[in-house]
N, C-alpha and C positions, 0 to 999 in steps of 0.2 A: 504494500499499500504506499502511496506517495506521502511524503512528509514535506512541510514547507521548509524552504532553504533559508528564508529570512523571516524575521518577526513582522507581523502586520502592525502598522502604526495605529495610534489612537484615532486619528482622523478617518482612516480607512474602516476601522471597526465601527465607528459611529455612523459612517455613511451606509454600511451594510445593515446596521440595526435600525436605521431610520424608518423602515417600513414595518417594524415589529410593534409599533404603538397600537393601543386600543382605539378603535374608531368610536365616535359618539353614537349613542342610541338614537335611531331615527323615530320620531313620534309623529303619528297622524291623529286626526280627529275622528272620534266615533260618530258614525252617521246618525245614530239614534239619540244619544245623550249629549254629544259634543265634548266629552272629556278627552284628554290626551291618552292615547294607547299606542302600543308597539304594533307595527305592521304585521298582518297575517296572524294575529293572536286575538283571543276572546277579550272583550272589554270587561275589566274587573269591576266596574261600576255597575253596569246594567246586564252583563252576561250575554251580550249580543255579538253574533259573528256570522257574516255572509247571509244576511237576510232572515235570520231565525234566532230564537232564544236557545242558547246552548246550555247555560248555567241557570239554575233556579236559585236566585239570590233573594234572601229575606228582605233586604233593604229595597231592592228593586221592585219586588212584588208589593211591598207596603206602599211605595210611592205610586205605583200604577193603580192601586185600589183607592188611594185618596183622590186622584184626579179624575 
């Protein structure tokens, strides 16, 4: 197996690692309640995903009964 002949500089190491950072989480708006949620995930506030109720949440059901 090949071994490096010379040491890599700090600058070169930093340039290589510049792409290893964490990306910020992208948030979108829930079409039903308007709260921020992650893309392609169930809304944790109202339990809505892709046009239907996926989660039965007590707070959401109480809010729907009041209105």
